DSSP file (Angstrom, degrees, kcal/mol; ACC not computed):
  #  RESIDUE AA STRUCTURE BP1 BP2  ACC     N-H-->O    O-->H-N    N-H-->O    O-->H-N    TCO  KAPPA ALPHA  PHI   PSI    X-CA   Y-CA   Z-CA
    1    1 A M     >        0   0    0      0, 0.0     4,-1.9     0, 0.0     3,-0.2   0.000 360.0 360.0 360.0 138.2   -0.7   17.6   -4.9
    2    2 A A  H  >  +     0   0    0      1,-0.2     4,-2.4     2,-0.2     5,-0.2   0.846 360.0  55.7 -60.9 -37.8    2.1   15.1   -4.2
    3    3 A V  H  > S+     0   0    0      2,-0.2     4,-2.2     1,-0.2    -1,-0.2   0.911 107.1  49.5 -65.6 -41.6    4.2   16.2   -7.1
    4    4 A A  H  > S+     0   0    0      1,-0.2     4,-2.1     2,-0.2    -1,-0.2   0.914 112.1  48.1 -63.4 -42.8    4.2   19.9   -5.9
    5    5 A R  H  X S+     0   0    0     -4,-1.9     4,-2.0     1,-0.2    -2,-0.2   0.898 109.8  53.2 -64.1 -39.4    5.2   18.8   -2.4
    6    6 A A  H  X>S+     0   0    0     -4,-2.4     5,-1.3     1,-0.2     4,-1.3   0.900 109.5  48.4 -63.1 -40.5    8.0   16.6   -3.9
    7    7 A L  H  <5S+     0   0    0     -4,-2.2    -1,-0.2     1,-0.2    -2,-0.2   0.908 113.2  47.5 -63.9 -41.5    9.3   19.5   -5.8
    8    8 A A  H  <5S+     0   0    0     -4,-2.1    -2,-0.2     1,-0.2    -1,-0.2   0.805 122.9  32.2 -71.5 -29.4    9.3   21.7   -2.8
    9    9 A T  H  <5S-     0   0    0     -4,-2.0    -1,-0.2    -5,-0.1    -2,-0.2   0.423 100.0-123.2-110.7   0.5   10.9   19.2   -0.5
   10   10 A D  T  <5 -     0   0    0     -4,-1.3    -3,-0.2    -3,-0.2    -4,-0.1   0.914  42.3-166.8  56.7  44.7   13.3   17.4   -2.9
   11   11 A A      < -     0   0    0     -5,-1.3    -1,-0.1    -6,-0.2     3,-0.1  -0.328  24.6-158.7 -66.1 142.3   11.6   14.1   -1.9
   12   12 A R  S    S+     0   0    0      1,-0.3    33,-2.9    32,-0.1     2,-0.4   0.696  83.5  34.5 -90.2 -24.2   13.2   10.8   -2.9
   13   13 A L  E     -a   45   0A   0     31,-0.2     2,-0.5     2,-0.0    -1,-0.3  -0.998  66.8-170.4-135.7 129.7   10.0    8.8   -2.6
   14   14 A V  E     -a   46   0A   0     31,-2.8    33,-2.9    -2,-0.4     2,-0.5  -0.983   4.5-165.0-123.3 122.5    6.5   10.1   -3.4
   15   15 A L  E     +a   47   0A   0     -2,-0.5     2,-0.4    31,-0.2    33,-0.2  -0.933  18.5 176.9-103.7 123.4    3.4    8.0   -2.5
   16   16 A A  E     -a   48   0A   0     31,-2.5    33,-1.8    -2,-0.5     2,-0.7  -0.990  25.1-148.6-136.7 129.8    0.3    9.3   -4.3
   17   17 A D  E    S-a   49   0A   0     -2,-0.4    33,-0.1     1,-0.2     4,-0.1  -0.865  85.3 -24.5 -97.1 113.9   -3.2    8.1   -4.4
   18   18 A E  S >  S-     0   0    0     31,-2.5     3,-1.5    -2,-0.7     4,-0.3   0.944  74.9-175.8  50.3  60.2   -4.8    8.8   -7.8
   19   19 A P  T 3  S+     0   0    0      0, 0.0    -1,-0.1     0, 0.0   -16,-0.1   0.688  80.0  34.1 -64.5 -18.2   -2.5   11.7   -8.6
   20   20 A T  T >  S+     0   0    0      1,-0.1     3,-1.6     2,-0.1     8,-0.1   0.261  83.4 112.4-117.1  12.1   -4.3   12.6  -11.8
   21   21 A A  T <  S+     0   0    0     -3,-1.5    -1,-0.1     1,-0.3    -3,-0.1   0.830  83.8  36.9 -58.5 -38.4   -7.9   11.8  -10.9
   22   22 A N  T 3  S+     0   0    0     -4,-0.3     2,-0.3    -3,-0.1    -1,-0.3   0.156 100.1  98.4-103.3  19.7   -9.3   15.3  -10.9
   23   23 A L  S <  S-     0   0    0     -3,-1.6    -3,-0.0     1,-0.1     2,-0.0  -0.773  74.6-113.5-108.2 150.7   -7.3   16.6  -13.8
   24   24 A D     >  -     0   0    0     -2,-0.3     4,-2.7     1,-0.1     5,-0.2  -0.325  43.2 -97.8 -70.7 166.3   -8.2   17.0  -17.5
   25   25 A H  H  > S+     0   0    0      1,-0.2     4,-2.4     2,-0.2     5,-0.2   0.889 121.4  48.7 -56.5 -46.5   -6.3   14.8  -20.0
   26   26 A D  H  > S+     0   0    0      1,-0.2     4,-2.0     2,-0.2    -1,-0.2   0.909 114.1  45.3 -63.8 -42.8   -3.7   17.4  -21.0
   27   27 A T  H  > S+     0   0    0      2,-0.2     4,-2.3     1,-0.2    -1,-0.2   0.905 111.5  52.8 -68.1 -40.6   -2.9   18.3  -17.4
   28   28 A A  H  X S+     0   0    0     -4,-2.7     4,-2.3     1,-0.2    -2,-0.2   0.913 108.6  50.9 -59.8 -42.6   -2.7   14.7  -16.3
   29   29 A Y  H  X S+     0   0    0     -4,-2.4     4,-2.4    -5,-0.2    -1,-0.2   0.911 109.5  50.3 -61.0 -42.9   -0.3   14.0  -19.2
   30   30 A R  H  X S+     0   0    0     -4,-2.0     4,-2.2     2,-0.2    -1,-0.2   0.873 108.9  51.9 -64.4 -37.0    1.9   16.9  -18.1
   31   31 A V  H  X S+     0   0    0     -4,-2.3     4,-2.4     2,-0.2    -1,-0.2   0.925 110.3  48.3 -64.8 -43.8    1.9   15.7  -14.5
   32   32 A I  H  X S+     0   0    0     -4,-2.3     4,-2.2     1,-0.2    -2,-0.2   0.910 111.3  50.2 -63.1 -41.9    3.1   12.2  -15.7
   33   33 A E  H  X S+     0   0    0     -4,-2.4     4,-2.2     1,-0.2    -1,-0.2   0.888 109.7  51.2 -62.9 -38.5    5.8   13.8  -17.9
   34   34 A L  H  X S+     0   0    0     -4,-2.2     4,-2.7     2,-0.2    -2,-0.2   0.905 108.1  52.2 -64.6 -41.3    6.9   15.8  -14.8
   35   35 A M  H  X S+     0   0    0     -4,-2.4     4,-2.3     1,-0.2    -2,-0.2   0.912 109.8  49.1 -60.3 -42.4    7.1   12.6  -12.8
   36   36 A K  H  X S+     0   0    0     -4,-2.2     4,-2.7     2,-0.2    -2,-0.2   0.911 111.1  49.5 -63.3 -42.2    9.3   11.0  -15.4
   37   37 A K  H  X S+     0   0    0     -4,-2.2     4,-3.3     2,-0.2     5,-0.4   0.908 111.0  49.1 -64.6 -41.8   11.5   14.0  -15.5
   38   38 A M  H  X>S+     0   0    0     -4,-2.7     4,-2.1     2,-0.2     6,-1.5   0.892 111.2  50.9 -64.4 -38.8   11.9   14.0  -11.8
   39   39 A R  H  X5S+     0   0    0     -4,-2.3     4,-1.0     4,-0.2    -2,-0.2   0.951 117.6  38.8 -60.4 -49.1   12.7   10.3  -11.9
   40   40 A D  H  <5S+     0   0    0     -4,-2.7    -2,-0.2     2,-0.1    -1,-0.2   0.908 127.0  32.2 -70.8 -43.6   15.3   10.8  -14.5
   41   41 A D  H  <5S+     0   0    0     -4,-3.3    -3,-0.2    -5,-0.2    -2,-0.2   0.838 134.1  22.6 -86.0 -35.4   16.9   14.1  -13.2
   42   42 A L  H  <5S-     0   0    0     -4,-2.1    -3,-0.2    -5,-0.4    -2,-0.1   0.533  96.4-119.0-112.8 -10.2   16.5   13.8   -9.5
   43   43 A G     << +     0   0    0     -4,-1.0    -4,-0.2    -5,-0.8     2,-0.2   0.707  53.0 165.0  76.6  19.5   16.1   10.1   -8.9
   44   44 A T        -     0   0    0     -6,-1.5     2,-0.5    -9,-0.1    -1,-0.2  -0.503  27.1-147.2 -72.1 135.4   12.7   10.5   -7.4
   45   45 A T  E     -a   13   0A   0    -33,-2.9   -31,-2.8    -2,-0.2     2,-0.5  -0.901  10.3-158.7-103.6 131.8   10.7    7.2   -7.1
   46   46 A F  E     -a   14   0A   0     -2,-0.5     2,-0.5   -33,-0.2   -31,-0.2  -0.938  11.8-178.4-112.4 130.2    6.9    7.5   -7.5
   47   47 A V  E     +a   15   0A   0    -33,-2.9   -31,-2.5    -2,-0.5     2,-0.3  -0.989  20.8 162.1-122.8 119.4    4.5    4.9   -6.2
   48   48 A F  E     -a   16   0A   0     -2,-0.5     2,-0.4   -33,-0.2   -31,-0.2  -0.976  33.6-135.2-141.2 155.0    0.9    5.6   -7.0
   49   49 A S  E     +a   17   0A   0    -33,-1.8   -31,-2.5    -2,-0.3     2,-0.3  -0.838  33.9 159.1-103.7 143.7   -2.5    4.0   -7.1
   50   50 A T        -     0   0    0     -2,-0.4    -2,-0.0   -32,-0.1   -33,-0.0  -0.990  41.1-156.7-159.1 155.7   -4.8    4.6  -10.1
   51   51 A H        +     0   0    0     -2,-0.3    -1,-0.1     5,-0.0     3,-0.1   0.354  68.0 108.3-108.3  -1.3   -7.7    3.1  -11.9
   52   52 A D     >  -     0   0    0      1,-0.2     4,-2.3     2,-0.0     3,-0.5  -0.689  55.5-159.6 -85.9 112.4   -6.9    5.0  -15.1
   53   53 A P  H  > S+     0   0    0      0, 0.0     4,-1.9     0, 0.0    -1,-0.2   0.804  91.6  58.0 -62.0 -29.1   -5.5    2.6  -17.8
   54   54 A K  H  > S+     0   0    0      2,-0.2     4,-0.5     1,-0.2    -2,-0.0   0.886 109.4  44.1 -67.5 -37.2   -3.9    5.5  -19.7
   55   55 A I  H >> S+     0   0    0     -3,-0.5     3,-1.2     1,-0.2     4,-0.6   0.905 111.0  53.7 -72.6 -41.6   -1.9    6.4  -16.6
   56   56 A M  H >< S+     0   0    0     -4,-2.3     3,-1.2     1,-0.3    -2,-0.2   0.861 101.3  60.9 -59.9 -35.2   -1.0    2.7  -15.9
   57   57 A A  H 3< S+     0   0    0     -4,-1.9    -1,-0.3     1,-0.3    -2,-0.2   0.748 101.0  54.7 -64.7 -22.7    0.3    2.4  -19.4
   58   58 A E  H << S+     0   0    0     -3,-1.2    -1,-0.3    -4,-0.5    -2,-0.2   0.621  87.8 101.5 -84.8 -14.1    2.9    5.1  -18.6
   59   59 A A    <<  -     0   0    0     -3,-1.2     3,-0.1    -4,-0.6    -3,-0.0  -0.408  66.2-144.4 -75.5 146.4    4.3    3.3  -15.6
   60   60 A E  S    S+     0   0    0      1,-0.3     2,-0.4    -2,-0.1    17,-0.3   0.880  90.5  19.2 -71.9 -39.6    7.6    1.3  -15.8
   61   61 A V  S    S-     0   0    0     15,-0.1     2,-0.4    17,-0.1    -1,-0.3  -0.998  72.9-172.0-134.4 133.5    6.3   -1.3  -13.4
   62   62 A T        -     0   0    0     -2,-0.4    11,-2.2    11,-0.2     2,-0.3  -0.944   3.6-172.9-127.2 151.9    2.7   -2.1  -12.5
   63   63 A F  E     -B   72   0B   0     -2,-0.4     2,-0.4     9,-0.3     7,-0.1  -0.952  12.9-144.1-133.4 153.8    1.0   -4.3   -9.9
   64   64 A T  E     -B   71   0B   0      7,-2.9     7,-3.0    -2,-0.3     2,-0.7  -0.917  10.2-138.8-116.3 150.3   -2.6   -5.3   -9.3
   65   65 A L  E     +B   70   0B   0     -2,-0.4     2,-0.4     5,-0.2     5,-0.2  -0.934  32.2 167.3-108.2 112.6   -4.2   -5.9   -6.0
   66   66 A E  E >   -B   69   0B   0      3,-2.6     3,-2.1    -2,-0.7    -2,-0.1  -0.990  65.4 -15.4-132.0 126.3   -6.5   -8.9   -6.2
   67   67 A D  T 3  S-     0   0    0     -2,-0.4    -1,-0.1     1,-0.3     3,-0.1   0.855 128.4 -52.2  52.1  39.2   -8.1  -10.7   -3.2
   68   68 A G  T 3  S+     0   0    0      1,-0.2     2,-0.4    -3,-0.0    -1,-0.3   0.542 115.6 114.4  78.6   6.5   -5.6   -9.0   -0.9
   69   69 A R  E <   -B   66   0B   0     -3,-2.1    -3,-2.6     2,-0.0     2,-0.6  -0.916  61.2-138.1-115.3 138.3   -2.6  -10.0   -2.9
   70   70 A L  E     +B   65   0B   0     -2,-0.4    -5,-0.2    -5,-0.2    -3,-0.0  -0.843  31.3 179.4 -94.0 118.8   -0.2   -7.7   -4.7
   71   71 A N  E     -B   64   0B   0     -7,-3.0    -7,-2.9    -2,-0.6     2,-0.1  -0.946  33.2-111.4-124.9 139.0    0.7   -9.3   -8.1
   72   72 A P  E     -B   63   0B   0      0, 0.0    -9,-0.3     0, 0.0     2,-0.2  -0.462  43.5-115.9 -61.9 138.6    2.9   -8.1  -10.9
   73   73 A S    >   -     0   0    0    -11,-2.2     3,-1.4    -2,-0.1   -11,-0.2  -0.502  31.5 -99.7 -77.9 147.0    0.8   -7.2  -13.9
   74   74 A A  T 3  S+     0   0    0      1,-0.2    -1,-0.1    -2,-0.2     3,-0.1  -0.360 105.0  24.4 -63.1 141.2    1.1   -9.2  -17.1
   75   75 A G  T 3  S+     0   0    0      1,-0.2     2,-0.5    -3,-0.1    -1,-0.2   0.348  98.8 101.3  88.2  -6.9    3.2   -7.6  -19.8
   76   76 A K    <   -     0   0    0     -3,-1.4     2,-0.3   -14,-0.1    -1,-0.2  -0.940  68.7-131.7-113.6 131.7    5.2   -5.4  -17.5
   77   77 A A        -     0   0    0     -2,-0.5     2,-0.7   -17,-0.3   -15,-0.1  -0.631  14.2-144.7 -78.1 134.4    8.8   -6.4  -16.5
   78   78 A V        -     0   0    0     -2,-0.3     2,-0.4   -17,-0.1   -17,-0.1  -0.902  22.5-171.5-101.8 113.9    9.4   -6.1  -12.8
   79   79 A A        -     0   0    0     -2,-0.7     2,-0.5   -19,-0.0   -19,-0.0  -0.873  16.5-145.4-112.1 138.3   13.0   -4.9  -12.3
   80   80 A A        -     0   0    0     -2,-0.4     2,-0.4     2,-0.0    -2,-0.0  -0.875  16.4-157.7 -99.1 130.9   14.9   -4.7   -9.0
   81   81 A H              0   0    0     -2,-0.5    -2,-0.0     1,-0.1     0, 0.0  -0.888 360.0 360.0-110.7 139.2   17.3   -1.8   -8.8
   82   82 A A              0   0    0     -2,-0.4    -1,-0.1     0, 0.0    -2,-0.0   0.480 360.0 360.0 -75.9 360.0   20.2   -1.7   -6.4
């Protein structure tokens, strides 16, 4: 799991494909909370792909991939950080 590797290596950027796909709801929620804590405490950035709307709702910024184009999703602010 990407989160476990990030903890072990002190990664600044974690790319994860469906990080909660095979988890039950409670465990998936705990993984998302851990990602938020790592973001806040360690400055870790997470980029992940998911089809789960509950997980997408937890993201600060979301994008959709449509017809080969990456687009900011409606309703989410896209912020650039220095």
